[in-house]
C-alpha positions as CSV (number, residue, x, y, z in Angstrom):
1,M,-27.6,16.2,-11.0
2,K,-24.7,18.1,-12.5
3,R,-22.2,16.0,-10.5
4,T,-23.9,12.8,-11.9
5,I,-23.6,14.1,-15.5
6,V,-19.9,15.1,-15.0
7,T,-19.2,11.7,-13.5
8,A,-20.9,9.9,-16.3
9,L,-19.1,11.9,-19.0
10,S,-15.8,11.3,-17.2
11,C,-16.5,7.5,-17.2
12,L,-17.4,7.6,-20.9
13,F,-14.2,9.7,-21.7
14,F,-11.9,7.3,-19.9
15,Y,-13.7,4.3,-21.5
16,F,-13.3,5.5,-25.1
17,S,-9.8,6.8,-24.4
18,S,-8.7,3.4,-23.1
19,T,-10.5,1.7,-25.9
20,S,-8.8,3.8,-28.5
21,Q,-5.4,3.1,-26.9
22,V,-6.1,-0.6,-27.2
23,F,-6.9,-0.2,-30.9
24,K,-3.8,1.9,-31.4
25,Q,-1.5,-0.7,-30.0
26,D,0.8,-1.9,-32.7
27,H,1.7,-5.2,-31.0
28,D,0.4,-7.7,-28.5
29,T,1.4,-6.3,-25.1
30,A,0.9,-9.7,-23.5
31,Y,4.0,-10.9,-25.4
32,Y,6.3,-7.9,-25.2
33,K,6.5,-4.4,-23.9
34,S,8.1,-1.6,-25.9
35,Y,10.1,1.3,-24.4
36,K,9.6,3.9,-27.1
37,G,9.7,6.9,-24.7
38,T,12.6,5.6,-22.7
39,V,16.3,6.2,-22.9
40,M,18.5,3.1,-22.8
41,A,22.1,3.6,-21.4
42,R,24.5,0.7,-21.8
43,I,28.0,-0.3,-21.0
44,Y,29.4,-3.2,-23.0
45,L,32.5,-5.4,-23.6
46,S,32.9,-6.5,-27.2
47,R,35.2,-8.5,-29.4
48,K,35.1,-8.2,-33.2
49,Y,36.5,-10.7,-35.7
50,S,37.0,-11.0,-39.4
51,I,38.5,-14.0,-41.1
52,F,39.6,-14.0,-44.8
53,K,39.8,-17.6,-45.8
54,L,41.0,-19.1,-49.0
55,M,40.2,-22.7,-49.8
56,P,42.3,-24.2,-52.7
57,P,41.3,-27.1,-54.9
58,G,43.0,-30.4,-54.4
59,N,44.9,-31.4,-51.3
60,L,46.5,-28.0,-50.5
61,P,45.9,-26.6,-47.0
62,D,43.3,-23.9,-46.4
63,L,44.6,-20.4,-45.6
64,S,42.8,-18.5,-42.8
65,Y,43.9,-14.9,-42.3
66,H,42.9,-13.5,-38.9
67,L,43.0,-10.1,-37.2
68,N,45.0,-9.3,-34.1
69,M,42.6,-7.1,-32.2
70,P,42.0,-6.7,-28.4
71,P,38.5,-6.6,-26.8
72,S,37.0,-3.1,-26.5
73,L,35.0,-1.4,-23.8
74,G,32.1,0.8,-24.9
75,F,29.3,3.1,-23.7
76,G,26.1,3.8,-25.6
77,I,22.7,5.5,-25.5
78,T,19.6,4.6,-27.5
79,Y,16.3,6.5,-27.9
80,R,13.7,5.0,-30.2
81,S,15.6,3.8,-33.2
82,I,18.6,6.1,-32.8
83,S,21.7,4.9,-31.1
84,F,25.1,6.4,-30.3
85,S,28.0,4.6,-28.9
86,I,31.8,5.0,-28.4
87,S,34.3,2.3,-27.6
88,Q,38.0,2.0,-26.8
89,G,40.3,-1.0,-27.3
90,L,41.7,-2.6,-24.2
91,N,45.3,-2.8,-25.5
92,F,46.5,-4.5,-22.3
93,L,44.4,-7.5,-23.3
94,K,45.6,-7.7,-26.9
95,S,46.8,-11.0,-28.4
96,D,50.5,-12.0,-28.7
97,D,52.6,-9.4,-30.5
98,T,54.0,-12.2,-32.7
99,K,50.7,-12.1,-34.5
100,G,51.5,-8.7,-35.9
101,R,49.3,-5.6,-35.9
102,T,45.9,-4.9,-37.3
103,N,44.4,-1.5,-38.1
104,L,40.6,-1.6,-38.2
105,T,38.0,1.1,-38.8
106,D,34.6,-0.5,-38.3
107,L,31.2,1.2,-38.8
108,Q,28.0,-0.6,-38.0
109,L,24.4,0.5,-38.0
110,R,22.0,-2.1,-36.6
111,I,18.4,-0.9,-36.5
112,Y,15.9,-3.2,-34.8
113,K,12.4,-1.7,-35.4
114,R,9.1,-3.5,-34.7
115,K,8.7,-4.7,-38.3
116,W,12.1,-4.3,-39.8
117,V,15.8,-5.2,-39.2
118,I,18.4,-3.1,-41.0
119,D,22.1,-3.9,-41.1
120,A,24.4,-1.4,-42.7
121,V,28.1,-2.1,-42.3
122,A,31.4,-0.6,-43.6
123,S,34.8,-1.9,-42.5
124,F,38.4,-1.1,-43.5
125,I,41.1,-3.6,-42.4
126,R,44.8,-3.7,-42.8
127,G,47.1,-6.3,-41.3
128,Y,46.5,-10.1,-40.9
129,Y,48.3,-13.2,-39.6
130,L,47.9,-16.7,-41.1
131,T,46.8,-19.7,-39.1
132,P,47.7,-22.4,-38.2
133,K,51.1,-21.3,-36.8
134,G,54.0,-22.3,-38.8
135,L,52.1,-22.3,-42.1
136,G,53.8,-20.0,-44.6
137,P,57.1,-18.8,-43.0
138,T,60.4,-20.4,-44.0
139,D,61.2,-21.3,-40.4
140,G,57.9,-23.3,-40.1
141,Q,57.5,-22.1,-36.5
142,S,56.3,-18.5,-36.4
143,Y,53.1,-16.9,-37.7
144,Y,53.1,-15.8,-41.3
145,L,52.4,-12.0,-41.0
146,R,50.7,-9.9,-43.7
147,P,50.8,-6.2,-42.7
148,D,50.2,-5.4,-46.4
149,L,47.0,-7.4,-46.7
150,G,43.8,-5.4,-46.5
151,T,40.0,-5.8,-46.9
152,Q,37.4,-3.2,-47.5
153,M,33.7,-4.1,-47.1
154,A,30.4,-2.2,-47.4
155,G,27.0,-3.9,-47.3
156,L,23.3,-3.5,-46.5
157,G,20.8,-6.0,-45.4
158,V,17.1,-5.5,-44.8
159,Y,14.8,-8.1,-43.3
160,R,11.0,-8.0,-42.6
161,I,9.7,-9.5,-39.3
162,L,6.5,-11.2,-40.3
163,N,5.2,-11.9,-36.7
164,D,6.0,-8.4,-35.4
165,K,2.8,-8.5,-33.2
166,K,4.4,-11.1,-30.8
167,F,8.1,-11.2,-31.5
168,T,10.8,-8.5,-31.1
169,Y,14.6,-8.4,-31.4
170,G,14.7,-5.5,-29.1
171,S,14.6,-7.6,-25.9
172,S,17.9,-9.3,-26.6
173,L,19.8,-7.1,-29.0
174,S,18.9,-3.4,-28.6
175,Q,17.3,-3.5,-25.1
176,N,14.4,-1.3,-26.2
177,A,11.8,-4.0,-25.4
178,W,10.9,-6.7,-22.9
179,Q,9.8,-10.0,-24.3
180,K,7.5,-11.6,-21.7
181,K,6.3,-14.7,-23.5
182,S,8.1,-17.1,-25.9
183,A,7.5,-16.3,-29.6
184,G,9.1,-16.5,-33.0
185,S,8.8,-15.1,-36.5
186,F,9.7,-15.9,-40.1
187,L,12.0,-13.4,-41.8
188,I,12.2,-12.3,-45.4
189,G,14.4,-9.7,-47.1
190,G,17.6,-9.3,-49.1
191,E,21.2,-8.1,-48.9
192,A,23.9,-6.5,-51.1
193,F,27.7,-6.4,-50.4
194,Y,30.8,-5.1,-52.1
195,I,34.2,-6.4,-50.9
196,T,37.7,-5.9,-52.1
197,S,40.9,-7.5,-50.8
198,N,44.4,-6.4,-51.9
199,A,48.0,-6.9,-51.0
200,D,51.5,-6.0,-52.2
201,S,52.1,-9.6,-53.3
202,S,50.2,-12.9,-53.8
203,F,47.6,-13.9,-51.3
204,V,49.0,-17.4,-51.4
205,P,52.6,-18.0,-50.1
206,N,54.8,-19.4,-52.9
207,G,55.9,-22.2,-50.7
208,I,52.3,-23.5,-50.2
209,D,51.1,-23.2,-53.8
210,T,53.8,-22.5,-56.4
211,L,51.5,-22.2,-59.3
212,N,49.2,-19.5,-57.8
213,G,52.2,-17.9,-56.1
214,Q,53.6,-17.3,-59.6
215,R,50.3,-16.0,-60.8
216,N,50.7,-13.3,-58.1
217,I,47.0,-12.8,-57.5
218,N,46.9,-10.0,-55.1
219,K,43.6,-8.3,-55.7
220,F,40.1,-9.7,-55.4
221,H,36.8,-7.8,-56.0
222,L,33.4,-9.2,-55.1
223,F,29.9,-7.9,-55.5
224,E,26.9,-10.0,-54.3
225,I,23.2,-9.4,-54.1
226,G,20.3,-11.7,-53.4
227,P,17.2,-12.6,-51.4
228,S,17.2,-13.9,-47.8
229,V,14.8,-16.0,-45.8
230,G,15.0,-17.1,-42.2
231,Y,13.5,-17.7,-38.8
232,A,14.0,-16.2,-35.3
233,Y,12.7,-17.5,-32.0
234,M,13.0,-16.3,-28.4
235,L,12.5,-18.7,-25.5
236,V,11.4,-16.9,-22.3
237,I,11.7,-18.6,-18.9
238,H,9.8,-17.1,-15.9
239,R,9.3,-13.8,-17.9
240,D,12.8,-12.5,-17.2
241,F,15.3,-15.1,-18.6
242,F,15.6,-15.4,-22.3
243,L,17.4,-17.4,-25.1
244,M,17.2,-16.1,-28.6
245,G,18.3,-17.6,-31.9
246,S,18.0,-16.3,-35.5
247,L,19.3,-17.5,-38.8
248,N,18.9,-16.0,-42.3
249,A,20.0,-18.0,-45.3
250,T,20.9,-16.2,-48.5
251,L,21.5,-17.2,-52.1
252,D,23.4,-14.4,-53.8
253,L,24.2,-13.6,-57.4
254,S,28.0,-13.1,-57.3
255,Y,30.4,-11.3,-59.6
256,S,34.1,-11.7,-58.7
257,R,37.3,-10.6,-60.3
258,E,40.9,-11.7,-59.6
259,T,43.9,-9.6,-60.6
260,G,47.5,-10.5,-60.8
261,E,49.8,-11.7,-63.5
262,S,46.6,-12.8,-65.2
263,R,43.0,-11.7,-64.7
264,G,39.7,-13.6,-64.5
265,T,36.1,-12.8,-63.8
266,K,33.4,-15.2,-62.6
267,I,29.6,-15.0,-62.3
268,G,27.7,-17.5,-60.2
269,A,25.3,-18.0,-57.3
270,W,26.6,-18.7,-53.8
271,P,24.9,-19.4,-50.4
272,G,25.6,-17.4,-47.3
273,Y,24.1,-16.7,-43.9
274,I,23.7,-14.2,-41.0
275,F,22.9,-15.4,-37.5
276,R,22.1,-13.7,-34.2
277,L,22.3,-15.4,-30.8
278,G,21.5,-13.9,-27.4
279,T,20.8,-14.9,-23.9
280,G,20.5,-13.1,-20.5
281,Y,18.2,-11.5,-18.0
282,N,15.7,-8.8,-18.8
283,N,13.1,-7.0,-16.6
284,N,11.3,-3.7,-16.6
285,K,14.3,-1.6,-15.6
286,W,17.5,-3.3,-16.7
287,N,19.0,-5.9,-19.0
288,L,22.1,-8.1,-18.8
289,G,22.9,-10.2,-21.8
290,I,25.4,-11.8,-24.1
291,S,25.0,-11.7,-27.9
292,W,26.8,-13.1,-30.9
293,L,26.3,-11.9,-34.4
294,G,28.0,-13.5,-37.3
295,S,27.8,-13.7,-41.1
296,R,29.4,-15.6,-44.0
297,I,29.9,-14.5,-47.6
298,T,31.3,-17.0,-50.2
299,S,32.6,-16.8,-53.8
300,R,35.2,-18.3,-56.1
301,G,38.0,-17.0,-58.3
302,E,38.0,-17.9,-62.0
303,T,41.8,-18.0,-62.4
304,S,43.0,-19.7,-59.2
305,M,39.8,-21.7,-58.6
306,Y,40.2,-20.8,-55.0
307,K,37.1,-20.4,-52.9
308,Y,37.0,-17.1,-51.0
309,I,35.2,-16.9,-47.7
310,Y,34.6,-13.9,-45.5
311,N,33.5,-14.7,-41.9
312,T,32.7,-11.6,-39.8
313,G,31.0,-10.9,-36.5
314,N,31.3,-9.9,-32.9
315,Y,30.6,-11.0,-29.4
316,R,29.2,-8.6,-26.9
317,L,28.5,-8.6,-23.1
318,V,26.0,-5.8,-22.3
319,Y,24.5,-4.2,-19.2
320,A,21.7,-1.7,-20.0
321,R,19.6,0.5,-17.8
322,R,16.4,2.2,-18.8
323,F,15.5,5.7,-17.8
324,A,11.9,7.0,-18.3
325,L,11.6,10.6,-19.6
326,N,9.1,13.2,-18.5
327,R,6.8,14.9,-21.1
328,E,9.1,17.9,-21.5
329,M,12.1,15.8,-22.3
330,R,10.2,13.7,-24.8
331,K,9.0,16.9,-26.6
332,I,12.6,18.1,-26.9
333,L,13.9,14.8,-28.2
334,N,11.0,14.3,-30.6
């Protein structure tokens, strides 16, 4: 009799325990699996880019200033929403020395939680070269180098994932989840950025635009803030192969100021975007994927009437391995 009662109580305990676990689930496990109690270790190859583009009025050519940076090899560890990574530039793969030298300090915090995406960035750049080759220099054949030209940027973007029960970014971008069925979600949020570009002399070579070369506009300050709306979708093939695309469109209130021989400020509204693309293979233990994250910020100067465009982003090839933790290790980390 006692054994029967114990067995019945045990069955009831396991029943209510499993039932409570079902009710506590914060997402649909048929669509994706989360690895909250797992450490993700990754090795990655990445390439960052930042383009400072000036588009003049009339028939003058566009000016696109680029960085001369090699790819970098990095290692990282993620537990829950906390990530640590370190990378080193592969200088033997750097571009042609005739493109000059770029110094870059880049800080990025990308948090992909179940309901929220948070992007916090800060970058400090010095040294660009102008494309196409031959535009700007007196010989008309070499790259126009601007070791004096620098850009400093700081920004924050926050986006809410509306269909967090079935869709997660973690499968393709942070490797802390496994999306097992195709799903998508609308995204809403907002962003704010402050950018300043400066140089020892005019942004525009005198031989290209004599008028603005004489104005000597060599500083540009920009502050933008505004709402964002978008959509993300992940296509899953045979549970393991995935293809993800995400686009957020923004409409930012913009305040800009040009400084040189004359000064001018301008207030307006400008569109922008941030996109995320990813593809690869993902299973319960490891992930191999390629991702591309990019963004565009636009404004216009009052004095020069030039359009200023900042295109930034990075490409990344990642291999990640998941390691389960025992109860003692989880207590220590938590």
